[in-house]
C-alpha positions as YAML, in Angstrom:
chain: A
units: angstrom
residues:
- id: 1
  name: PRO
  ca: [-44.00, 42.53, -33.75]
- id: 2
  name: GLY
  ca: [-42.22, 41.02, -36.71]
- id: 3
  name: HIS
  ca: [-43.11, 37.42, -35.89]
- id: 4
  name: ARG
  ca: [-44.58, 35.37, -38.69]
- id: 5
  name: SER
  ca: [-47.65, 33.45, -37.66]
- id: 6
  name: CYS
  ca: [-48.08, 30.10, -39.36]
- id: 7
  name: ARG
  ca: [-51.38, 29.24, -37.63]
- id: 8
  name: VAL
  ca: [-51.11, 25.64, -38.74]
- id: 9
  name: ASP
  ca: [-53.05, 24.30, -35.76]
- id: 10
  name: GLN
  ca: [-56.25, 24.17, -37.82]
- id: 11
  name: VAL
  ca: [-54.64, 21.69, -40.22]
- id: 12
  name: VAL
  ca: [-53.59, 19.16, -37.60]
- id: 13
  name: ASN
  ca: [-54.79, 18.81, -34.01]
- id: 14
  name: LEU
  ca: [-52.00, 19.82, -31.65]
- id: 15
  name: MET
  ca: [-54.09, 20.08, -28.48]
- id: 16
  name: SER
  ca: [-52.15, 17.31, -26.79]
- id: 17
  name: VAL
  ca: [-48.67, 18.29, -28.05]
- id: 18
  name: ASN
  ca: [-46.17, 19.57, -25.49]
- id: 19
  name: ILE
  ca: [-43.07, 21.47, -26.61]
- id: 20
  name: THR
  ca: [-40.20, 22.50, -24.35]
- id: 21
  name: PHE
  ca: [-37.53, 25.14, -24.98]
- id: 22
  name: CYS
  ca: [-34.04, 24.54, -23.58]
- id: 23
  name: CYS
  ca: [-31.41, 26.80, -25.15]
- id: 24
  name: ALA
  ca: [-28.30, 27.89, -23.28]
- id: 25
  name: ASP
  ca: [-27.28, 31.56, -23.55]
- id: 26
  name: THR
  ca: [-30.49, 32.40, -25.41]
- id: 27
  name: GLN
  ca: [-33.23, 34.81, -24.37]
- id: 28
  name: SER
  ca: [-36.28, 32.58, -24.36]
- id: 29
  name: GLU
  ca: [-39.18, 35.03, -24.36]
- id: 30
  name: SER
  ca: [-39.08, 36.00, -28.05]
- id: 31
  name: TRP
  ca: [-38.72, 32.37, -29.08]
- id: 32
  name: LEU
  ca: [-41.65, 31.34, -26.88]
- id: 33
  name: THR
  ca: [-43.79, 34.19, -28.20]
- id: 34
  name: GLY
  ca: [-43.10, 33.21, -31.79]
- id: 35
  name: LEU
  ca: [-43.67, 29.49, -31.23]
- id: 36
  name: ARG
  ca: [-46.93, 30.14, -29.35]
- id: 37
  name: ALA
  ca: [-48.19, 32.44, -32.11]
- id: 38
  name: ALA
  ca: [-47.51, 29.74, -34.70]
- id: 39
  name: LEU
  ca: [-48.85, 26.84, -32.61]
- id: 40
  name: PRO
  ca: [-51.52, 28.31, -30.28]
- id: 41
  name: GLN
  ca: [-53.07, 24.92, -29.52]
- id: 42
  name: ALA
  ca: [-49.84, 23.36, -28.30]
- id: 43
  name: SER
  ca: [-48.39, 23.72, -24.80]
- id: 44
  name: ILE
  ca: [-45.02, 25.49, -25.10]
- id: 45
  name: GLU
  ca: [-42.85, 26.24, -22.05]
- id: 46
  name: SER
  ca: [-39.24, 26.78, -21.06]
- id: 47
  name: TRP
  ca: [-37.70, 23.70, -19.49]
- id: 48
  name: VAL
  ca: [-37.00, 23.57, -15.78]
- id: 49
  name: PRO
  ca: [-35.93, 20.46, -13.88]
- id: 50
  name: GLY
  ca: [-38.99, 18.41, -13.03]
- id: 51
  name: ALA
  ca: [-41.06, 19.82, -15.90]
- id: 52
  name: LYS
  ca: [-43.80, 17.70, -17.45]
- id: 53
  name: PRO
  ca: [-42.79, 15.33, -20.27]
- id: 54
  name: ALA
  ca: [-42.62, 16.97, -23.69]
- id: 55
  name: ASP
  ca: [-43.13, 15.58, -27.17]
- id: 56
  name: TYR
  ca: [-40.69, 17.92, -28.90]
- id: 57
  name: ALA
  ca: [-37.82, 20.13, -27.76]
- id: 58
  name: VAL
  ca: [-36.19, 23.21, -29.24]
- id: 59
  name: VAL
  ca: [-32.61, 23.19, -27.98]
- id: 60
  name: TRP
  ca: [-29.15, 24.66, -28.06]
- id: 61
  name: ALA
  ca: [-26.43, 23.13, -25.88]
- id: 62
  name: PRO
  ca: [-28.87, 21.50, -23.42]
- id: 63
  name: PRO
  ca: [-27.48, 19.82, -20.29]
- id: 64
  name: GLN
  ca: [-27.34, 16.04, -20.08]
- id: 65
  name: SER
  ca: [-29.84, 16.25, -17.23]
- id: 66
  name: PHE
  ca: [-32.44, 17.60, -19.67]
- id: 67
  name: LEU
  ca: [-32.14, 14.55, -21.93]
- id: 68
  name: ASP
  ca: [-31.99, 12.17, -18.97]
- id: 69
  name: GLU
  ca: [-35.30, 13.59, -17.75]
- id: 70
  name: GLN
  ca: [-37.06, 14.04, -21.11]
- id: 71
  name: THR
  ca: [-36.67, 10.45, -22.30]
- id: 72
  name: GLN
  ca: [-39.95, 10.38, -24.26]
- id: 73
  name: LEU
  ca: [-39.04, 13.10, -26.78]
- id: 74
  name: LYS
  ca: [-39.96, 12.32, -30.37]
- id: 75
  name: ALA
  ca: [-37.48, 14.88, -31.71]
- id: 76
  name: VAL
  ca: [-35.17, 17.67, -30.65]
- id: 77
  name: PHE
  ca: [-34.73, 20.65, -32.97]
- id: 78
  name: ASN
  ca: [-31.29, 22.24, -32.84]
- id: 79
  name: ILE
  ca: [-31.40, 26.00, -33.48]
- id: 80
  name: GLY
  ca: [-27.79, 26.28, -34.66]
- id: 81
  name: ALA
  ca: [-26.15, 24.97, -37.82]
- id: 82
  name: GLY
  ca: [-23.84, 22.53, -36.03]
- id: 83
  name: VAL
  ca: [-25.06, 19.56, -34.00]
- id: 84
  name: ASP
  ca: [-21.66, 18.36, -32.72]
- id: 85
  name: ALA
  ca: [-22.25, 19.47, -29.12]
- id: 86
  name: LEU
  ca: [-25.64, 17.74, -29.05]
- id: 87
  name: MET
  ca: [-24.26, 14.51, -30.50]
- id: 88
  name: LYS
  ca: [-21.79, 14.25, -27.61]
- id: 89
  name: LEU
  ca: [-24.69, 13.77, -25.18]
- id: 90
  name: ARG
  ca: [-26.54, 10.54, -24.39]
- id: 91
  name: LEU
  ca: [-29.76, 10.80, -26.36]
- id: 92
  name: PRO
  ca: [-32.86, 8.64, -25.87]
- id: 93
  name: ILE
  ca: [-32.54, 5.89, -28.46]
- id: 94
  name: HIS
  ca: [-35.82, 6.71, -30.22]
- id: 95
  name: THR
  ca: [-35.36, 10.52, -30.23]
- id: 96
  name: LYS
  ca: [-34.58, 12.09, -33.59]
- id: 97
  name: VAL
  ca: [-32.19, 15.06, -33.83]
- id: 98
  name: VAL
  ca: [-33.31, 17.56, -36.47]
- id: 99
  name: ARG
  ca: [-31.08, 20.37, -37.71]
- id: 100
  name: LEU
  ca: [-32.05, 23.56, -39.46]
- id: 101
  name: ASP
  ca: [-31.84, 23.26, -43.24]
- id: 102
  name: ASP
  ca: [-30.92, 26.91, -43.72]
- id: 103
  name: ALA
  ca: [-33.15, 29.40, -41.88]
- id: 104
  name: GLY
  ca: [-31.35, 32.39, -43.37]
- id: 105
  name: MET
  ca: [-27.85, 31.24, -42.48]
- id: 106
  name: SER
  ca: [-26.56, 30.26, -45.93]
- id: 107
  name: VAL
  ca: [-26.74, 33.75, -47.40]
- id: 108
  name: GLN
  ca: [-24.96, 35.14, -44.33]
- id: 109
  name: MET
  ca: [-22.24, 32.53, -44.70]
- id: 110
  name: ALA
  ca: [-21.84, 33.30, -48.40]
- id: 111
  name: GLU
  ca: [-21.50, 37.01, -47.57]
- id: 112
  name: TYR
  ca: [-18.89, 36.33, -44.91]
- id: 113
  name: VAL
  ca: [-16.74, 33.94, -46.94]
- id: 114
  name: CYS
  ca: [-16.88, 36.02, -50.12]
- id: 115
  name: HIS
  ca: [-15.90, 39.09, -48.10]
- id: 116
  name: ALA
  ca: [-12.93, 37.26, -46.57]
- id: 117
  name: VAL
  ca: [-11.80, 35.82, -49.92]
- id: 118
  name: ILE
  ca: [-12.11, 39.14, -51.76]
- id: 119
  name: ARG
  ca: [-10.41, 41.10, -48.98]
- id: 120
  name: HIS
  ca: [-7.44, 38.75, -49.20]
- id: 121
  name: PHE
  ca: [-7.38, 38.54, -53.01]
- id: 122
  name: ARG
  ca: [-7.63, 42.32, -53.47]
- id: 123
  name: GLU
  ca: [-5.12, 42.97, -50.64]
- id: 124
  name: PHE
  ca: [-7.48, 45.37, -48.90]
- id: 125
  name: ASP
  ca: [-5.77, 44.82, -45.55]
- id: 126
  name: GLY
  ca: [-2.51, 46.02, -47.07]
- id: 127
  name: TYR
  ca: [-4.15, 49.09, -48.57]
- id: 128
  name: ALA
  ca: [-5.80, 49.89, -45.24]
- id: 129
  name: ALA
  ca: [-2.47, 49.64, -43.40]
- id: 130
  name: ASP
  ca: [-0.83, 51.93, -45.97]
- id: 131
  name: MET
  ca: [-3.62, 54.49, -45.82]
- id: 132
  name: ALA
  ca: [-3.43, 54.53, -42.02]
- id: 133
  name: GLN
  ca: [0.22, 55.59, -42.41]
- id: 134
  name: GLY
  ca: [-0.54, 58.20, -45.06]
- id: 135
  name: ILE
  ca: [0.88, 56.07, -47.87]
- id: 136
  name: TRP
  ca: [-0.78, 56.22, -51.33]
- id: 137
  name: SER
  ca: [0.22, 52.77, -52.56]
- id: 138
  name: PHE
  ca: [-0.16, 50.62, -55.64]
- id: 139
  name: ARG
  ca: [-0.24, 46.85, -55.90]
- id: 140
  name: LYS
  ca: [-0.13, 44.88, -59.11]
- id: 141
  name: PRO
  ca: [-3.56, 43.33, -59.81]
- id: 142
  name: ARG
  ca: [-3.76, 39.64, -59.04]
- id: 143
  name: ILE
  ca: [-5.13, 37.02, -61.42]
- id: 144
  name: ARG
  ca: [-8.11, 34.99, -60.21]
- id: 145
  name: SER
  ca: [-6.86, 31.80, -61.82]
- id: 146
  name: ASP
  ca: [-3.88, 31.95, -59.44]
- id: 147
  name: PHE
  ca: [-6.21, 31.84, -56.40]
- id: 148
  name: PRO
  ca: [-8.37, 28.71, -56.61]
- id: 149
  name: VAL
  ca: [-10.70, 28.47, -53.62]
- id: 150
  name: GLY
  ca: [-11.38, 25.10, -52.03]
- id: 151
  name: VAL
  ca: [-14.56, 24.60, -50.01]
- id: 152
  name: MET
  ca: [-14.48, 21.67, -47.58]
- id: 153
  name: GLY
  ca: [-18.03, 20.56, -46.88]
- id: 154
  name: LEU
  ca: [-20.80, 20.89, -49.47]
- id: 155
  name: GLY
  ca: [-23.95, 20.81, -47.38]
- id: 156
  name: VAL
  ca: [-26.56, 23.56, -47.54]
- id: 157
  name: LEU
  ca: [-24.09, 26.23, -46.39]
- id: 158
  name: GLY
  ca: [-21.12, 24.92, -48.35]
- id: 159
  name: GLU
  ca: [-23.05, 24.67, -51.61]
- id: 160
  name: ARG
  ca: [-24.30, 28.25, -51.28]
- id: 161
  name: VAL
  ca: [-20.76, 29.48, -50.53]
- id: 162
  name: ALA
  ca: [-19.26, 27.58, -53.48]
- id: 163
  name: LYS
  ca: [-21.85, 29.00, -55.89]
- id: 164
  name: ALA
  ca: [-21.34, 32.54, -54.58]
- id: 165
  name: LEU
  ca: [-17.57, 32.32, -55.01]
- id: 166
  name: ALA
  ca: [-17.99, 30.97, -58.53]
- id: 167
  name: SER
  ca: [-20.14, 34.01, -59.39]
- id: 168
  name: PHE
  ca: [-17.04, 36.17, -58.81]
- id: 169
  name: ASP
  ca: [-15.17, 34.04, -61.36]
- id: 170
  name: PHE
  ca: [-12.86, 32.38, -58.85]
- id: 171
  name: PRO
  ca: [-11.90, 28.81, -59.70]
- id: 172
  name: VAL
  ca: [-13.77, 26.82, -57.04]
- id: 173
  name: ASN
  ca: [-12.96, 23.32, -55.82]
- id: 174
  name: GLY
  ca: [-15.37, 21.44, -53.58]
- id: 175
  name: TRP
  ca: [-14.59, 18.49, -51.33]
- id: 176
  name: SER
  ca: [-17.19, 16.34, -49.61]
- id: 177
  name: ARG
  ca: [-17.61, 12.85, -48.25]
- id: 178
  name: SER
  ca: [-19.72, 11.73, -51.22]
- id: 179
  name: VAL
  ca: [-19.71, 12.82, -54.86]
- id: 180
  name: LYS
  ca: [-21.59, 16.07, -55.51]
- id: 181
  name: ALA
  ca: [-22.08, 18.04, -58.72]
- id: 182
  name: ILE
  ca: [-22.48, 21.81, -58.27]
- id: 183
  name: GLY
  ca: [-22.42, 23.89, -61.45]
- id: 184
  name: THR
  ca: [-18.89, 24.89, -62.42]
- id: 185
  name: VAL
  ca: [-17.41, 23.75, -59.10]
- id: 186
  name: ARG
  ca: [-14.67, 21.16, -59.56]
- id: 187
  name: GLY
  ca: [-15.69, 18.25, -57.38]
- id: 188
  name: PHE
  ca: [-13.49, 16.07, -55.18]
- id: 189
  name: SER
  ca: [-14.80, 13.42, -52.80]
- id: 190
  name: GLY
  ca: [-13.66, 10.98, -50.16]
- id: 191
  name: GLU
  ca: [-10.30, 10.32, -48.61]
- id: 192
  name: ALA
  ca: [-8.85, 9.16, -51.95]
- id: 193
  name: GLN
  ca: [-9.20, 12.64, -53.48]
- id: 194
  name: PHE
  ca: [-8.46, 14.77, -50.42]
- id: 195
  name: ASP
  ca: [-4.76, 15.36, -51.13]
- id: 196
  name: GLU
  ca: [-5.53, 16.21, -54.76]
- id: 197
  name: PHE
  ca: [-8.12, 18.72, -53.56]
- id: 198
  name: LEU
  ca: [-5.64, 20.38, -51.20]
- id: 199
  name: ALA
  ca: [-2.90, 20.55, -53.86]
- id: 200
  name: ALA
  ca: [-5.31, 22.34, -56.22]
- id: 201
  name: THR
  ca: [-6.31, 24.94, -53.60]
- id: 202
  name: ARG
  ca: [-4.77, 28.24, -52.49]
- id: 203
  name: ILE
  ca: [-7.63, 29.61, -50.35]
- id: 204
  name: LEU
  ca: [-9.14, 26.94, -48.11]
- id: 205
  name: VAL
  ca: [-12.62, 27.36, -46.61]
- id: 206
  name: CYS
  ca: [-13.76, 24.94, -43.89]
- id: 207
  name: LEU
  ca: [-17.51, 24.31, -43.68]
- id: 208
  name: LEU
  ca: [-17.38, 20.70, -42.51]
- id: 209
  name: PRO
  ca: [-19.49, 19.26, -39.71]
- id: 210
  name: LEU
  ca: [-17.38, 18.40, -36.67]
- id: 211
  name: THR
  ca: [-17.08, 14.62, -36.34]
- id: 212
  name: PRO
  ca: [-14.31, 12.31, -35.08]
- id: 213
  name: ASP
  ca: [-13.12, 12.06, -38.70]
- id: 214
  name: THR
  ca: [-12.93, 15.82, -39.27]
- id: 215
  name: ARG
  ca: [-11.49, 16.89, -35.90]
- id: 216
  name: ASN
  ca: [-7.99, 18.38, -36.44]
- id: 217
  name: ILE
  ca: [-8.39, 18.03, -40.21]
- id: 218
  name: MET
  ca: [-6.55, 21.33, -40.69]
- id: 219
  name: ARG
  ca: [-3.11, 20.49, -39.34]
- id: 220
  name: LEU
  ca: [0.54, 20.68, -40.41]
- id: 221
  name: GLU
  ca: [0.27, 17.70, -42.73]
- id: 222
  name: THR
  ca: [-2.84, 18.87, -44.59]
- id: 223
  name: LEU
  ca: [-2.37, 22.65, -44.61]
- id: 224
  name: GLY
  ca: [1.17, 22.10, -45.83]
- id: 225
  name: LYS
  ca: [-0.27, 20.60, -49.03]
- id: 226
  name: LEU
  ca: [-2.02, 23.82, -50.04]
- id: 227
  name: LEU
  ca: [-0.47, 25.86, -52.83]
- id: 228
  name: PRO
  ca: [2.31, 28.17, -51.56]
- id: 229
  name: GLY
  ca: [0.95, 31.36, -50.04]
- id: 230
  name: GLY
  ca: [-2.21, 29.56, -48.97]
- id: 231
  name: TYR
  ca: [-4.93, 31.26, -46.98]
- id: 232
  name: VAL
  ca: [-7.25, 29.61, -44.44]
- id: 233
  name: ILE
  ca: [-10.86, 30.57, -43.64]
- id: 234
  name: ASN
  ca: [-12.50, 28.62, -40.82]
- id: 235
  name: VAL
  ca: [-16.23, 29.18, -40.31]
- id: 236
  name: ALA
  ca: [-17.11, 25.68, -39.11]
- id: 237
  name: ARG
  ca: [-15.75, 24.67, -35.69]
- id: 238
  name: GLY
  ca: [-12.57, 25.58, -33.83]
- id: 239
  name: ALA
  ca: [-11.66, 21.93, -33.29]
- id: 240
  name: HIS
  ca: [-11.17, 21.47, -37.03]
- id: 241
  name: LEU
  ca: [-7.97, 23.50, -36.78]
- id: 242
  name: VAL
  ca: [-4.75, 22.72, -34.89]
- id: 243
  name: ASP
  ca: [-3.89, 26.21, -33.67]
- id: 244
  name: GLU
  ca: [-0.15, 25.80, -33.25]
- id: 245
  name: ASP
  ca: [0.19, 24.25, -36.71]
- id: 246
  name: LEU
  ca: [-1.50, 27.26, -38.28]
- id: 247
  name: VAL
  ca: [0.86, 29.64, -36.47]
- id: 248
  name: HIS
  ca: [3.87, 27.54, -37.51]
- id: 249
  name: LEU
  ca: [2.90, 27.65, -41.19]
- id: 250
  name: LEU
  ca: [2.13, 31.38, -41.06]
- id: 251
  name: ASP
  ca: [5.47, 32.17, -39.42]
- id: 252
  name: GLY
  ca: [7.29, 29.93, -41.88]
- id: 253
  name: GLY
  ca: [5.70, 31.66, -44.87]
- id: 254
  name: HIS
  ca: [3.90, 28.70, -46.45]
- id: 255
  name: LEU
  ca: [0.58, 30.30, -45.48]
- id: 256
  name: SER
  ca: [-0.01, 33.99, -46.05]
- id: 257
  name: GLY
  ca: [-2.87, 34.52, -43.63]
- id: 258
  name: ALA
  ca: [-6.12, 33.33, -42.09]
- id: 259
  name: THR
  ca: [-9.60, 34.53, -41.27]
- id: 260
  name: LEU
  ca: [-11.07, 32.71, -38.27]
- id: 261
  name: ASP
  ca: [-14.60, 32.95, -36.92]
- id: 262
  name: VAL
  ca: [-14.58, 29.87, -34.66]
- id: 263
  name: PHE
  ca: [-12.20, 28.71, -31.95]
- id: 264
  name: ARG
  ca: [-11.53, 25.75, -29.67]
- id: 265
  name: THR
  ca: [-12.40, 27.87, -26.65]
- id: 266
  name: GLU
  ca: [-14.97, 30.64, -26.96]
- id: 267
  name: PRO
  ca: [-14.60, 33.42, -26.03]
- id: 268
  name: LEU
  ca: [-10.97, 33.15, -27.11]
- id: 269
  name: PRO
  ca: [-8.70, 33.44, -24.03]
- id: 270
  name: SER
  ca: [-6.82, 36.73, -23.81]
- id: 271
  name: GLU
  ca: [-3.46, 34.97, -23.73]
- id: 272
  name: HIS
  ca: [-4.05, 33.08, -26.99]
- id: 273
  name: PRO
  ca: [-1.43, 33.91, -29.67]
- id: 274
  name: PHE
  ca: [-4.10, 34.47, -32.32]
- id: 275
  name: TRP
  ca: [-4.92, 37.84, -30.73]
- id: 276
  name: ARG
  ca: [-1.47, 39.20, -31.51]
- id: 277
  name: HIS
  ca: [-0.68, 37.52, -34.81]
- id: 278
  name: PRO
  ca: [-0.43, 40.07, -37.65]
- id: 279
  name: LYS
  ca: [-1.57, 37.61, -40.32]
- id: 280
  name: ILE
  ca: [-4.77, 36.48, -38.57]
- id: 281
  name: THR
  ca: [-8.13, 38.25, -38.86]
- id: 282
  name: MET
  ca: [-10.75, 37.19, -36.30]
- id: 283
  name: THR
  ca: [-14.47, 37.61, -35.68]
- id: 284
  name: PRO
  ca: [-16.42, 36.37, -32.62]
- id: 285
  name: HIS
  ca: [-18.38, 33.41, -34.10]
- id: 286
  name: THR
  ca: [-20.65, 35.67, -36.09]
- id: 287
  name: SER
  ca: [-20.32, 34.41, -39.68]
- id: 288
  name: ALA
  ca: [-23.91, 33.09, -39.78]
- id: 289
  name: ARG
  ca: [-26.32, 33.81, -36.96]
- id: 290
  name: THR
  ca: [-29.57, 31.99, -36.32]
- id: 291
  name: LEU
  ca: [-32.52, 34.05, -37.58]
- id: 292
  name: ARG
  ca: [-35.33, 33.48, -35.11]
- id: 293
  name: ASP
  ca: [-38.42, 33.97, -37.26]
- id: 294
  name: GLU
  ca: [-37.11, 31.81, -40.11]
- id: 295
  name: SER
  ca: [-36.07, 29.12, -37.63]
- id: 296
  name: ILE
  ca: [-39.46, 29.11, -35.89]
- id: 297
  name: ALA
  ca: [-41.30, 28.77, -39.20]
- id: 298
  name: GLN
  ca: [-39.10, 25.83, -40.18]
- id: 299
  name: ILE
  ca: [-39.39, 24.07, -36.82]
- id: 300
  name: VAL
  ca: [-43.16, 24.51, -36.74]
- id: 301
  name: GLY
  ca: [-43.51, 23.10, -40.24]
- id: 302
  name: LYS
  ca: [-41.49, 20.04, -39.30]
- id: 303
  name: ILE
  ca: [-43.41, 19.41, -36.07]
- id: 304
  name: VAL
  ca: [-46.70, 19.52, -38.01]
- id: 305
  name: ALA
  ca: [-45.29, 17.16, -40.64]
- id: 306
  name: MET
  ca: [-44.08, 14.72, -37.99]
- id: 307
  name: GLU
  ca: [-47.49, 14.77, -36.30]
- id: 308
  name: ARG
  ca: [-49.00, 13.82, -39.65]
- id: 309
  name: GLY
  ca: [-46.50, 11.00, -40.02]
- id: 310
  name: GLU
  ca: [-44.77, 12.70, -42.94]
- id: 311
  name: PRO
  ca: [-41.00, 12.65, -43.53]
- id: 312
  name: VAL
  ca: [-38.96, 15.77, -42.75]
- id: 313
  name: ALA
  ca: [-35.59, 16.99, -43.96]
- id: 314
  name: GLY
  ca: [-32.60, 17.55, -41.69]
- id: 315
  name: ILE
  ca: [-32.74, 14.41, -39.54]
- id: 316
  name: VAL
  ca: [-29.22, 13.75, -38.27]
- id: 317
  name: ASP
  ca: [-27.57, 10.39, -38.88]
- id: 318
  name: PRO
  ca: [-26.15, 9.43, -35.45]
- id: 319
  name: VAL
  ca: [-23.43, 7.32, -37.08]
- id: 320
  name: ARG
  ca: [-22.11, 10.08, -39.34]
- id: 321
  name: GLY
  ca: [-22.83, 12.82, -36.79]
- id: 322
  name: TYR
  ca: [-24.61, 15.18, -39.21]
...
């Protein structure tokens, strides 16, 4: 119940197409049911070692042994937003990696980031702490122009987040590898404009893909260039942030707080200092969850297009890593 049936098999013959499902920490049955309903002519099975060769794979964090065995794959479809873990593996040279374009994740990410920004801007944590102690408090209203938000990464998720923040009348800066124009968002691009972007930002949101160039991008040197009282929101990957540098800047007062949804090790170890830091708010990697039905519809559409020889969106550039 609830699965959307595309029934596209009548448009293109998929009798000979084999699809394998290999997703770590994912219950496979609902995915298989949805995929089979959409592509009833195709053969769709969960992968086990020694399985028959497949044409396409739906994956999340597959083992290297899967790719070593399935060397004939035309494409692998990653069911999460980030492909960094997949790009670390040895892929068959002709196999395309295809990421989800959105599949319901961008609106979730916009909700999460706007909530974190507004909670900080309106000082709701402070009010909650006062109310818990029976204190009826008052804080002077803040001015939005004093809290420019900088979004690092302007892909599908980043663009949606930047537009959502702008709708609340926050000044929004956007930084990306290449030049992008997004409504009222003030654009910065490339290494040459990175420091200028940081210096114009008080609330920093990380939505970058994880690549060798972006690993540890939020460190003492860069976070120290934010406007005084800066705030950090990381919803991309834990490896973007140098943990000890964040703590140092929080304790020193240059940063006023952080909201973190992703971490270098997940689940976060119980001894990690983030658990006990009063200026850090955490959630367990839940800012934007994969929506199964939307993802299945998108994957099915792309498989059909590829079988027709048509181009599809979301093919990952192995050199750039996204």
